[in-house]
C-alpha positions in Angstrom: -31.3 40.7 154.9 -33.8 41.4 152.2 -32.4 40.3 148.8 -33.3 43.6 147.2 -31.0 45.6 149.4 -27.5 44.7 148.0 -28.3 45.5 144.3 -30.1 48.7 145.3 -27.0 49.8 147.3 -24.8 49.1 144.2 -27.1 51.3 142.0 -27.2 54.1 144.5 -23.4 54.2 144.9 -22.9 54.1 141.1 -25.5 56.9 140.6 -23.6 58.9 143.3 -20.5 59.0 141.0 -22.5 61.1 138.5 -22.8 64.9 138.8 -25.7 66.1 140.9 -26.7 67.7 144.1 -25.2 66.7 147.5 -26.4 66.5 151.0 -24.1 66.6 154.1 -25.5 64.4 156.8 -26.0 66.3 160.1 -24.6 63.4 162.1 -21.4 63.4 160.1 -21.1 67.2 160.2 -21.3 67.0 164.0 -18.5 64.5 164.2 -16.3 66.5 161.9 -16.9 69.6 163.9 -15.9 67.8 167.1 -12.8 66.6 165.3 -11.9 70.2 164.4 -12.3 71.3 168.0 -10.5 68.4 169.7 -7.8 67.8 167.1 -5.4 64.9 167.8 -7.1 64.0 171.1 -10.3 63.0 169.2 -11.2 59.3 169.1 -13.8 58.2 166.7 -16.7 56.3 168.4 -18.1 54.1 165.6 -21.1 53.0 167.7 -22.2 56.6 168.4 -21.9 57.5 164.7 -24.0 54.5 163.7 -26.7 55.4 166.2 -26.8 59.0 164.9 -27.0 57.9 161.3 -29.7 55.4 162.1 -31.7 58.2 163.7 -31.1 60.6 160.8 -31.9 57.9 158.1 -34.3 55.4 159.8 -35.2 53.9 156.4 -31.7 52.4 156.0 -32.2 49.7 158.7 -35.8 49.2 157.6 -34.6 48.5 154.0 -32.1 46.0 155.2 -34.0 44.1 157.9 -37.7 44.7 157.1 -37.9 44.8 153.3 -39.0 48.4 153.4 -39.6 50.0 150.0 -37.9 53.4 149.8 -39.9 56.2 148.2 -38.4 58.4 145.5 -37.5 61.1 147.9 -35.7 58.7 150.2 -33.8 57.2 147.3 -32.7 60.7 146.2 -31.6 61.6 149.7 -29.5 58.4 149.9 -27.9 59.2 146.6 -27.1 62.8 147.6 -25.6 61.8 150.9 -23.4 59.1 149.3 -22.3 61.6 146.6 -21.3 64.1 149.3 -19.4 61.5 151.3 -17.6 60.1 148.2 -16.6 63.5 146.9 -15.3 64.7 150.3 -13.5 61.4 150.9 -11.7 61.6 147.5 -10.4 65.1 148.2 -9.3 64.3 151.8 -5.6 63.9 151.2 -3.9 62.9 154.4 -0.4 63.7 153.1 -1.1 67.4 153.6 -2.7 67.7 157.0 -1.4 64.7 159.0 -3.4 63.1 161.7 -6.4 65.3 161.5 -6.9 64.4 157.8 -6.4 60.7 158.7 -9.2 60.9 161.2 -11.4 62.8 158.8 -10.8 60.1 156.3 -11.9 57.5 158.9 -15.1 59.4 159.7 -16.1 59.7 156.0 -15.3 56.1 155.1 -17.0 54.7 158.2 -20.1 56.8 157.4 -20.1 55.4 153.8 -19.9 51.9 155.1 -22.7 52.4 157.6 -24.9 53.8 154.9 -23.9 50.8 152.6 -25.2 47.3 152.6 -22.4 44.8 153.4 -19.9 46.9 151.4 -21.9 46.2 148.2 -22.0 49.8 147.2 -18.3 50.4 148.0 -17.5 47.3 145.9 -19.5 48.7 143.0 -17.4 51.9 142.9 -14.1 50.2 143.7 -12.5 51.2 140.3 -13.0 54.9 141.2 -11.6 54.4 144.7 -8.7 52.2 143.5 -7.4 54.9 141.2 -7.3 57.5 144.0 -5.3 57.9 147.3 -7.7 55.7 149.1 -5.7 52.4 149.0 -2.5 53.9 150.4 -4.6 55.8 153.0 -6.2 52.5 154.1 -2.8 51.0 154.6 -1.8 53.9 156.8 -5.0 53.7 158.8 -4.5 49.9 159.4 -0.9 50.4 160.4 -1.9 52.9 163.1 -4.7 50.6 164.3 -3.9 48.4 167.3 -5.8 45.2 167.8 -6.6 44.8 171.5 -6.5 41.2 172.9 -9.9 40.1 174.0 -8.7 39.5 177.6 -6.6 41.5 180.1 -5.8 38.3 182.0 -2.0 38.3 182.7 -1.7 34.6 181.9 -3.6 35.0 178.6 -1.3 37.9 177.6 1.8 35.8 178.4 0.4 32.9 176.3 -0.3 35.3 173.5 3.3 36.4 173.5 4.6 32.8 173.5 2.2 31.7 170.7 4.1 33.4 167.8 7.4 32.0 169.0 6.0 28.5 169.0 4.5 28.9 165.6 7.7 30.3 164.1 9.5 27.2 165.5 7.0 25.1 163.5 4.5 24.2 166.2 1.3 24.5 164.1 -0.6 22.3 166.5 -0.3 25.1 169.0 -1.8 27.5 166.4 -4.5 25.0 165.6 -5.5 24.9 169.3 -5.2 28.7 169.6 -7.7 29.2 166.7 -10.4 27.7 168.9 -9.7 30.3 171.6 -8.8 33.4 169.7 -11.8 35.3 168.3 -10.6 38.8 167.9 -13.2 41.5 168.4 -12.9 44.5 166.2 -14.8 47.6 165.3 -17.0 47.8 162.3 -14.8 50.4 160.6 -11.8 48.0 160.8 -13.9 45.4 158.9 -14.5 48.0 156.2 -10.9 49.0 156.0 -9.7 45.4 155.5 -12.5 44.4 153.1 -12.0 47.5 151.0 -8.2 47.2 150.8 -8.6 43.6 149.7 -11.1 44.7 147.1 -9.0 47.6 145.8 -5.4 46.5 146.2 -5.0 42.9 147.4 -1.3 43.0 146.9 -1.2 45.9 149.4 -3.1 43.8 151.9 -0.7 40.9 151.4 2.2 43.2 152.2 0.4 44.6 155.2 0.0 41.0 156.5 3.7 40.3 156.1 4.7 43.6 157.8 2.3 43.2 160.7 3.2 39.6 161.3 0.4 39.1 163.9 -1.6 36.0 164.5 -4.5 38.1 165.8 -4.5 40.2 162.7 -4.3 37.1 160.5 -7.4 35.6 162.2 -9.2 39.0 161.9 -8.4 39.4 158.2 -9.6 35.8 157.5 -12.8 36.5 159.4 -13.4 39.6 157.2 -12.5 37.8 153.9 -14.5 34.7 154.9 -14.9 32.4 151.9 -12.3 34.4 150.0 -9.6 33.8 152.6 -8.1 30.5 151.2 -7.8 31.9 147.6 -6.3 35.1 148.9 -3.8 33.2 151.0 -2.1 32.0 147.8 -0.9 35.6 147.4 0.3 35.9 151.0 3.8 35.0 152.0 3.0 34.2 155.6 2.6 30.5 156.2 0.7 31.3 159.4 -1.9 33.2 157.4 -2.1 30.3 154.9 -2.7 27.8 157.8 -5.4 29.9 159.4 -7.2 30.3 156.1 -7.8 26.6 155.9 -10.6 27.0 158.4 -12.5 28.8 155.6 -12.1 26.1 153.0 -15.6 24.8 153.7 -17.1 28.2 153.4 -15.3 28.7 150.1 -16.8 25.5 148.7 -20.3 26.5 149.9 -20.2 30.1 148.7 -18.2 29.5 145.5 -19.1 26.0 144.3 -17.5 26.6 141.0 -14.1 27.0 142.7 -11.9 24.0 142.8 -11.4 23.7 146.6 -9.0 20.8 146.3 -6.9 22.7 143.7 -6.7 25.7 146.0 -5.6 23.5 148.9 -3.1 21.7 146.8 -1.5 25.1 145.7 -1.3 26.1 149.4 0.5 22.8 150.2 2.9 23.3 147.3 3.7 26.8 148.5 4.3 25.6 152.1 6.5 22.8 150.8 9.0 25.4 149.7 9.3 26.7 153.3 10.8 25.3 156.5 7.3 24.8 157.9 6.3 21.8 155.8 6.9 19.4 158.7 4.9 21.4 161.2 2.0 21.8 158.8 1.8 18.1 158.2 2.0 17.2 161.9 -0.9 19.6 162.6 -3.1 18.6 159.7 -2.3 15.0 158.8 -1.4 13.0 161.9 -4.9 11.4 161.5 -6.0 11.8 157.9 -9.6 10.9 156.9 -10.6 9.0 153.8 -12.0 11.0 150.9 -11.6 14.4 152.6 -10.5 17.3 150.5 -7.5 17.6 152.8 -6.4 14.1 151.8 -7.2 14.6 148.1 -5.1 17.8 148.0 -2.2 16.2 149.8 -2.2 13.3 147.4 -2.0 15.7 144.4 0.7 17.8 146.1 2.9 14.8 147.2 3.0 13.6 143.6 4.7 16.8 142.6 7.1 16.9 145.5 10.4 15.2 146.4 11.5 12.3 148.6 12.3 14.6 151.5 8.7 15.8 151.5 7.4 12.2 151.3 9.6 11.3 154.3 8.2 14.2 156.3 4.7 13.0 155.6 5.5 9.5 156.7 6.9 10.8 160.0 3.9 13.2 160.6 1.5 10.3 160.7 0.4 8.7 163.9 1.1 5.0 163.7 -1.6 3.6 165.9 -5.2 4.8 165.9 -8.5 3.2 167.0 -10.5 2.4 163.9 -9.6 1.8 160.3 -10.2 5.3 159.0 -6.5 6.5 159.1 -5.3 3.3 157.4 -7.8 3.7 154.7 -6.9 7.4 154.2 -3.2 6.7 154.0 -3.8 3.8 151.6 -6.0 6.2 149.4 -3.4 9.0 149.5 -0.4 6.7 148.7 -2.3 4.8 146.0 -2.9 8.0 144.2 0.7 9.1 144.7 2.0 5.8 143.3 -0.3 6.1 140.3 1.2 9.5 139.4 4.9 9.0 140.2 5.2 5.4 139.2 6.0 2.2 141.1 9.8 2.7 140.9 9.8 6.1 142.6 7.2 4.9 145.1 9.6 2.3 146.5 11.3 4.9 148.7 7.9 5.7 150.3 7.3 2.1 151.2 10.8 1.7 152.6 10.5 4.9 154.8 7.1 3.6 156.1 8.5 0.1 156.7 11.5 1.4 158.7 9.5 3.6 160.9 6.9 0.9 161.5 9.5 -1.8 162.1 11.3 0.4 164.7 7.9 1.1 166.4 7.0 -2.6 166.4 3.5 -2.1 167.8 4.7 -0.3 170.9 7.4 -2.8 171.9 9.5 0.0 173.4 6.6 1.8 175.1 5.8 1.2 178.7 2.4 -0.2 179.6 1.5 -0.8 175.9 -1.1 -3.6 175.8 -2.4 -5.2 172.6 -5.9 -6.8 173.0 -5.7 -8.3 169.6 -3.7 -8.1 166.3 -4.0 -4.4 165.4 -4.8 -2.3 162.4 -2.1 0.2 161.9 -2.0 3.5 159.9 0.8 2.0 157.9 -1.0 -1.2 156.9 -0.9 -0.4 153.2 2.7 1.0 152.7 4.2 -1.8 154.9 2.3 -4.5 152.9 3.5 -2.8 149.7 7.1 -3.0 151.0 6.6 -6.8 151.6 5.0 -7.2 148.2 8.2 -6.1 146.5 10.3 -8.8 148.3 11.1 -12.0 146.6 8.8 -14.9 147.3 11.6 -16.7 149.2 12.2 -13.7 151.4 8.5 -13.3 152.3 8.0 -17.0 152.9 11.0 -17.1 155.2 9.7 -14.2 157.3 6.2 -15.7 157.3 7.5 -19.1 158.5 9.6 -17.4 161.2 6.6 -15.5 162.6 4.3 -18.5 162.4 6.8 -20.5 164.3 7.2 -17.8 167.0 3.4 -17.6 167.4 3.1 -21.4 167.6 5.7 -21.6 170.4 4.8 -18.4 172.2 3.9 -20.4 175.4 7.4 -21.7 175.6 8.8 -18.3 176.3 8.9 -16.6 179.8 6.7 -13.6 180.5 6.2 -11.8 183.7 2.5 -11.6 183.3 -0.3 -13.0 181.1 -0.9 -9.5 179.7 2.7 -9.5 178.4 2.1 -12.9 176.8 -1.1 -11.7 175.1 0.6 -8.5 173.9 3.6 -10.2 172.4 1.5 -12.9 170.7 -0.8 -10.1 169.2 2.3 -8.1 168.2 3.7 -11.1 166.2 0.2 -11.7 164.7 0.0 -8.1 163.6 3.3 -8.3 161.7 2.3 -11.7 160.2 -1.0 -10.1 158.9 0.9 -7.6 156.8 3.4 -10.1 155.4 0.5 -12.2 154.3 -1.2 -9.2 152.7 2.1 -8.4 151.0 1.9 -11.7 149.2 -1.6 -10.9 148.2 -0.6 -7.5 146.9 2.2 -9.1 144.8 -0.5 -10.8 142.8 -1.9 -7.4 141.7 -5.5 -8.5 142.4 -5.9 -7.5 146.0 -7.5 -4.5 147.7 -5.1 -2.0 149.2 -5.8 -3.0 152.8 -5.8 -6.5 154.4 -9.1 -8.0 155.5 -10.5 -7.2 159.0 -8.7 -8.7 161.9 -10.1 -12.1 162.9 -9.1 -14.6 165.6 -7.1 -17.6 164.5 -9.4 -20.0 166.3 -11.9 -20.1 169.2 -9.1 -21.2 171.5 -6.9 -18.2 170.5 -9.8 -15.8 170.9 -10.3 -16.9 174.6 -6.7 -17.7 175.5 -5.2 -14.5 174.3 -8.0 -12.3 175.5 -8.9 -11.5 171.9 -10.8 -8.3 171.7 -10.8 -6.2 168.5 -11.0 -2.6 169.6 -11.5 -1.6 166.0 -14.6 -3.7 165.5 -18.0 -1.8 165.5 -20.1 -2.2 168.6 -23.0 -4.7 168.4 -26.1 -4.8 170.5 
């Protein structure tokens, strides 16, 4: 799009608000005449209207796509056409003539949007439209608009019916997967209706989202709002809409670099924390957190303002075991920031929750066919080591001695296979690794995470099939 087109459209629309001559487009007159003839059976064909307007005003597309310079006569024609459409739209009150007036409103607004440039002109005159009947009419138009699923496949339709039930039950992973599949297709006029309602009366659009309660519509509206979706989601009650809006956080950061993306995300988290969907939200977004991401930064800020029950849900949303050290680093980063804000006394409950879950898991001791090829990095390395760091020296030393003795005499126990022997030995070594790091953390000079996993000796490396799956590949 030529950069001159949007500001020119704004000037034309603003000029059209002033008194002056008008010009009724022939293509619009033909559609309105057809509407008068067919009445309620008439269905607006947006594509046909667009083709007709392009034929009547060929300079419009040339301006947008070819940097065409309009001559004074073409500029005046554009102004007169917009002036006629605006005046007619503002006097088209649907409360008097029912469906026919509603369709007339759609024709006029659609023509205005087609002769605009990305709704720049309509945005420029939003104060005039906002003080009229237009916002309420837009709501009625949207309420009468049905969004057609993109497939008529019976299985797809059944899945589409089950999806809202799953999301309402807290299965946001299901919604996350659905977002990759659902790309609602909608007419250009619907885009205009949504965009303009958001521009004129955002609170009306928020109420429409709540009343419609449709995942397809939530996705559609986020697509229209684009980079504005996350910020707008703060005004929307629907947690589903808030969740979907996260996909546009990156766009918000790119388009509006002055906006605090982490702050917006944090506010969304704090709003969700007040609903029953906090657990499902965390399970979908934070099972495998990443270090330094805006998601992790926002969560750290939010957790510091929440309660023990919210911290517990976070601990249980995390996946315990993950190839690589990234999740352990992210959790350490998040919880270090949380501890800094809430204080070490309050943070004790977080370390205890993490320890109890980790201790019950015991590196997959209750899972069938769970094999450890080496002592393992765990997502909970930091919080578990913190728990150990708060024990007395005597307690830690006793636990450490017990594990060291069990590892030393591992060959004296009976195992049904060599794999079981290696796994148990590596399980004990994994636990010992965190107790030792707890002692280091107690000195207040250590890094948050223990050093990389290393074999005890050359013998241990060979005997216990030592292979660190978390180590980078080397040539």
